[in-house]
N, C-alpha and C positions, 0 to 999 in steps of 0.2 A: 636334724630337725624330720618332725614328721610334719604332710603335704596338711596344708589349714582345709580349714574346709569353713566356707562363708558362717560365721555363728545365722540360724533362726529368727533371731530376735532383735536383727541388724535389719533395716526398713533405706528404703531410699526411698529421699523426699524435697521438695525445692521451696522455695522460704516467697516464689512470689508465683504468678502464670508463665510470665517471662523463659523463666528457666526451666520450667517440666516439662520440653523438648530435648533437654539438656541431663535433664535427670530420669528418662524416659532410655536416652541412650547407656548412658553408664548402666540402670538397671539390667538392662539385656547385653551387657557385655560382660555382668559381674554373676548370670545368671540368676536374680531377685527377681517379684514380684513388680509390676509397672510401678513406680513411682507415683506420689500426691503432693496435695499442695496442704504445707504444712507451716499454719502463720502462727500458731501460740503455742511454744515447747510447752509450757506448763501444761496444760490439757492438751497434751496427744500421749492417744493409745498406746503409740509404738512406744519400748522404753527406751530404744535404741537408732538413732539415725543417720544415716549419710545421706550430709542437706550441705545440698547446692543452695549456696550464698551469691552476691553478686561480691563476697570481701575473695570468696574461693570455697571449695568442698571443705566438709567438717564433718565430725567424728562429735555426736551432742546427743549426751542423754535428757531424756526427758521427767518433766511432772514441778511441782509448785517448786523444790529447794534444787533443782537438775546447777549441779554447774556447768560453767565454758565451756563451751568447743574444742576440742584435741581437734590441732589440722596443722599442718607445716606452712611456715610464712620465715623466710629466711628475708624478707625487706626491713621489717619492723621487731622492738620488743628488743629480749634478753640476747635473741640470734646476733640483730647487726650490731649492739653495743660487744657483745664480745666481738665481731668484725672488727671491729676498729678500734676497742679497749682492750680487747684480750691477752697480751703480753705477747702478740705473736708466737714464733719460733721459741721460747721461751714457757709455752704452756708444757706442764707435764706428757699431755697427748703427742704434743712435737715430738717431745725428746723420745715417748716412746718407741714411734714410729721411724723416729730414723731423722726426722728431720733437722739440718746443721747448714753450713753456711756451703754453698756448691752442689747442693743434697737434697734433693726432691722426691722421692720414692715414687713407683708406682702402687696404686692400695685394691686389693679391694676389703669394704668392708661390708663381714656376709652375714649381719644383721640389720641392716638399714636402718631397720626403726623409724623415725620421725625426720631421718637426714642430717641430723645436726651436726656428728664428727666428722660425717663425712664434710659437711660442709666451712668445717672449721680450717678442717685439713686440703680442702681446694682451693677456702683464703690464702693459705700461705702457698699456692703454688705445685701444690700435690696433682695428679692426674688419678680420679679415682673411679672407682667401676661400683656400685651398689645391686646389693640384692635383698629383694625382702619378700618371703612365702607368704603370706599376706595379701589375698587381694584386692583387701578394706585399703591395707595400712599403704600397700602398694600405690592405689588410685591417690590415697592423699598426698603422698611423695610428688608420683607427676602433676596432680597439682597443682601445688606448693613451683614444683619445678619448672613448670610452662607460663605460671606469671611471673616466676625473679628471670627467664633469661628475656624474657621484655622490656627487664630493666637497663638503665647503660648503664646502671653502675655495679650489679652483679654481674653482665651479662657474661664475661669472663671467666669468673669463679663457676657460673653452673655449664659453663660450655665444656669445663676442667671435669663432670659430675654426667657419669654412662649411669641408670639404671636397669637393671631387671629384672624381670618376676618371675620366681621358682624357686627352688629348693637347692639352698648355698650346695649342699653336701653332692647333690646332682650335676647342677651345673660348673662348679669345679673339676670332679671327677670324668666327667664329659667334652673338657677341655670349651665349652662354649665362651670362656669368659677372655677377655686380653690376658696375657700372657703380665703376673706382676711380683715386684718385689717383697711388697708387707700385705702379709693377709691381719686381716680387724676385725676380731670375733668379742661383740657387747651380748653373752646369752643369757635368756633370763631363765631363772630356777626358780623351782618351785618354792614355796618365803614358806620360813616356820611361821603356826598358828599367833605366835606373838608377838611375831614381826607384821610393825602399822604401818598399810600401804596410802601415806598419805598422799600423795600426788594422785590427783585425778586421772593424770595419763598413766601410772600405775593402774589402776584398777579398771581400765577401759581398755588396755592392752590387755589384760591378763583374760577378761572378758573375751575379746575379737580374734586373739589369739593363742592366749595358755602360755604352759610353758616350755622349755624348749626340750627336752626327751633326749634326746640324740648328742647331747655336748659332746661326749668323749669320740664320735662320731665327726662329728667338724671340727673340734680339732686334730686330728687324724688326715682327714681330705686338706684340711690348709696348711700343716706340715706338709704332706706334698704337693701341695699347690705355690708355697710362695720361695721363692727364692735366696728370700737372704731374711725374713723372721717372721713367725706368728705377735701379734701383741693379742692379749685376752685382758678383756677389762672385769672387774672384779669388786665384788664391792672388800673394806677391807681386810678382814676375817674373815671373810669365806677360802674354803679349803680350795685347793688346785682341782682343776678338774682332771676326775679319777686319781690326782695323787701326784701325779707328774708336775717331776718340781723345772721350773723355770730357768733360763741360764742367769737369769737377773729381775728386780722387783724396782718395779716405781708404786715408791707408794703414796699416799697424798694422806688428807682427813679421812674423806669417808671411803676412798676405792683404793683401785691402788690397779698398775698394768704390770704384766707376766707377760715378761718375752724371755720369747723362749727364737734364741740366736742359729741362722741357720748357717751365713756367711757376710761378709762383712760388703757393706752400702756403696756402691758409688755414682 
């Protein structure tokens, strides 16, 4: 992955005056202009806000027809439902990383994004290291973890999740991350012109993060780092990275997992 540069379109804002100091500290940390107070998203002149609210930090597009925010929420919604009713170790992602009776591998999620896959694996008892190169997405993740760790119900889950900011390739090659058995990769690839990016998260992610142009290098670093296996999540019909065949695949309705087996998990 190339180092992410924060998009010039992103501005930091607070929804209310009491939150402005926190918003300004965040802007300073990210090297962005001082924060403003924005109370009306529909009339905001800035197209994309890193928005400090009473509910948490959000990435919010503006305008009259702006969709809802993108943010990290481990406490409610679909991720909470999945934690309670998602099928446990029978989930395809759990099988892909090698979760089974008596085995909970240590995992590096090299492309953490909003941390949902990491959270699912942490709920199953795995210890997860997460890397995120985008300063904006990393800020969302850090905020979500901070709020979740204060909740008794998911405190232990969050304690199994460690977040790093930086280029995953460099972090792996510099041995700056705790040793892991499994490296999990879910790269964002350039999309075809005809494919519809329906999800607001995908649209905003591409605006802020861009595509992963060095996935081949990422796979090589992952293979050098993992002691047992590398798992790559792909669209079901997408080609393998650099045409490199995996040891085997697990295929679902819309996605699949390419598993590069290196050693037996124990």
